[in-house]
Structures are given as C-alpha cells and as structure tokens.
N, C-alpha and C positions, 0 to 999 in steps of 0.2 A: 566464507559464502560469497554473495554477490558483492561487488566493489564499491559502492559509495561509502563515504567515510559516515558510519553511525556507530561508532564505538562509544559514543557518549548516550545513546538512545536504548534506555531500557523500556521506554514505552513508546508505541506508534500509534497513529490513527491511520486507518484506511477509510478514505473518504470517497464516496461515490456522489456526484451531483447530476441531476437530470436538468438539461438546459432546455431553454425556449427553443422551438425549432428555428433552426437557421442561425442560432447565437453562440454556438461552441466556439468558432473561430475568434469572435470578439472576447469570450471569456478567457480563451488561452492567450491571446495578445496581452490583455490587461494583465494578467496572473503573472505571466513570465516578465513583464516589465515594471511591475509595481509591488507584486507581493512575495518576492524570494528573499532578497537581500534584507528586506524591511522586517520580515518575521525572523530572520536568522539573528539580526542585531540585539533581538530580546531574549535570545537562547534558545530557539527553536531549531530545528534542521529540516528544511524543506528536502526530502530524499529523491521525491521523483513527482512528476505531473504528467497526465497522459491522456489520449483519446482512446476509446474503445472501438477496437476493430470491427466489432458486430453490433454495436450500438451507437448510430450516429450523432445521437444528441447527449452522449455521456462524458462527464469531464471526472477522471478518477485521479486522486493524489495522496501521496503519503507525508505525512508530517511526525516528527519524531523529537523526544524530550528526553533529558538525562532522568528523569523522575517525574513522579506525578507532583510533587511539590513545584517543581519549575513548571510544569504544564500550567497551573491554576496560575501562577504569576505571569508567565509569558502571554497566556492568552488575554489575560484581564488588561495586561499593557498594550497590546495590540489592538484588540477591539474597543478599547476605551482610548485610543490615541488618534494623531492627526491623520496618518496615512489611511486607515480604515474609513475615518470621517468623510476624507476626500473622496474615496472611491467606492464607498459601500452601495450608494444608489446605482452607479453603473454596473457593480459587479451584480447585485441582487436582480436587477433589471434583465439579467441573461438566464437566471435559473427559475424552474419550476420546483425543484425540491433540492434541499442539501442537508437532510435528516438522516440518510443512509451512511452512518459511519459506525465503524468498529474500532473499539480501543482495545490494543494487543500489546503482548509482551513475548520476547523470545522464549520458546517451549522449554529450552534448556540452555545451558552456558555454550556460547559460540554457535547457536542456533539462528542467530540473526544476520542482518546484513553485515558485511565484513568491514573491518577496522581500515582498510586501504583507501586513500583519498582518491577521488575523481576531481579533475578541475571541470567546474559548470561551464558549458558555453557561454561567451559573452552576451549582452544584450542585443547586439545585432547580429546574432546567428541566424543563419537559414535554417532550411529544413533538416532535420536530424536523420541518422543513419536509419537503415531498414530493421534494425533489431526489434524484437518483440518481448516486452515484459509479460510473463504469464503468472497469473495470480489465481489460486484455486482456493475456494472457501468451502470446508467441509461443517456441516452443522453437526453438533454434538448434542446427545440426551442429557448430559451433565457436565460440569467443568472436568476438564482434563485431569486424570488421576495420576497418581505418582506411576503406577504400573504403565499406564499408557504413555507418559513422557519417556519412560525408560524404554519402551518398543519404540517409539518414534526416533529416539536418538541412536538405537543400536541396528533396528531393523528397517523401519519405513525411510528415513532420509537417506542412508546410503543406496536403498534399492532406487530411490527417485534421482539421487546424483548419478547412479549408473545410467539410468534411461535418459537423462537431460545430458549426459556427457558433459556435464559441470556443475556448478555449485546449486544448490536448493536451499533457501532459508524458511525456517518453520518458526510460526507463531501460534498462540493461543491468546484466548480472551483475557484481557487484565481485569482482575476481580475488584480493583478498587473502586470506590464510588466516584462517579463523574463530578470532579471538583470545579467544573466551570459550566453549571447547567444551561446558562445560556445558548450553548451548542450542545444538542441532544446527541447521545449515544445509543446503541442498541445494546441497553445493560442487560435485558433478558436473554440474549442470545449468547449461547456458548458455541465456540467454533474453534477450528483448527484451518491455518492459511499456510500455503505453500506459495513461495515467490521465486521465480527462476527466469532465466533469460534464453531466448530463442535467437541465435546469431543469423544476421542477412544472408549469411551463406548457407542457411542450412534449409532452405527450400521456400515455399510460398506460405507457410504458417497457416494453412487450410485446416489444421486440426492440432488440438493441444498436445505439446510435446509430451507431457507427463501422461497423455490420457492411457496408452497400453499398460504403463506400470501401476499406474491406480487401478485399473480395473482387476489386472491380474495379481498383483503384489499386495497393494495397501489397503483398499477398500475392503475386501474380503477379510482382512486381519483386524480391521477396525470393528466390524461386525455390530455388536449391540451397543457400541458407543455411538453410532450415526444415527442422527434422527431425520436425515433426508439425504437426497441426492446433493453431490458437490455443485458448485457454480464455478465455472472457469472463465475468467476474463483474460482475453488477449489485446495486450494495451501497447499502443505506439507512443513512444516517448515525444513530448513537445521539443520545440528546439532549445529550451534551457533546462530541461529535466537532467538532474545529474544521475540519476539511475537510467541507463540506456543502453 
C-alpha cells in the first residue's frame, strides 16, 4: 500500500480541524515544529498532516497507534504532559472545531498503509513536493460486514488500484469504544475510507483520481451498504508530513 511506516498501526485517527480564518499557516508551522516527534516519543505515529486543497481553512492529519490500549495510554501522557501544556493555548487559538474525527482500522490484512519507512523531512524543510493525498470517506448504513470486507479485498481495492496506477489503502470504522473521551470521535458513524496518492507529474489534480472508478465499479457494487454520497478530500502534505 502507500509507503509511510505504519506496520505498527492497527488503529488510526483521521482528524479534520476547521481553523480560524487566516490561521492555517500558523497551525501548520506549530504542528510541524512541536507536535511530531513529541507525540511519537510516547508511542504514537504521526502518519501525515495536510492542507485541504478545496477548503482553505481545513487542517487534516492522520495519527496511528499499535492498538487501542496504547492509544489510551499515549494520549493521556501527551495531553497531560508538558509539551501540550506549553503549546495548547497557541494551538487552540487557531481552531474553530477539532471534533471531526474518525477512528479507523484496516479493512482486512495488508489493507493499511504500507510497512515501508519513509524519512520524514527535517524541521527546517521547505515546501513539500506537489503530490496530492486523496482520501475518500464513504458513509455506510451499518458496520462493514464480512461479505463486504471480502468484496473490498478481492474486487473493489484491485479496481481502484488499477485506476490510481498505484496503491490504495482501505479502512473501516474501528468499533471499539473511545478510550480517551476528552477527544471526541464520530462514534455513531460507520464509514469506509480509501487513501491513495496522485503524483505531481500526473496533472493538476482538478478532479479526484479515483472518481471514475468509484462511479463505475465501486459505488454501484456497494449498493445498499451506502448511507450517502462519498466525500473526497484532496490533500497537500505539509513540509514535514511523512505521507507525501
């Protein structure tokens, strides 16, 4: 699948933050400088952090954990620790909303982001390359069934990989109870999430890479499982995003 080191991540959070007008740059700079290594030192993995190309006040990031137990312990340590205490007022001042969070797990073995490691850019890195990370969220009527997961593994993911010309990761809602309730998650939402990359050489990214294949091959097959229209985010990595 995609290439950041996430072999230890059986659980990820897909986090969408709405920032105050004009405050996105400030949050990106603060996050890249202060909140990457300091979270990873406590057992988390910062998979990637992004600007949304279509929503100028949106900061999107992905955080991973080896398991739910580690998640509870690590989040308690970070949000009760000195780094967050020092910088939380500055971070919170940039945000209007930080509660749009999905807790996810790989849809099947090897469906998650790949085990290969990418070096993260240094703290003084300049602007990142022009690649786009595409994240599509499909709302489901019920939790993903065994039959649906089999279909995803053998039919949907291969079709999307062909369309993307490369790897496509696939996640579904993690059913475990939120074990750090100080940070809300969308616990009542059942979703299917696709993640892929569009290389900078593939065009201007004016339309989702997976759009045609989703419309012709995947969405019709999902049929009654869908609870609404998919939402696609086209994301530009920040200078220190490992997924890029």
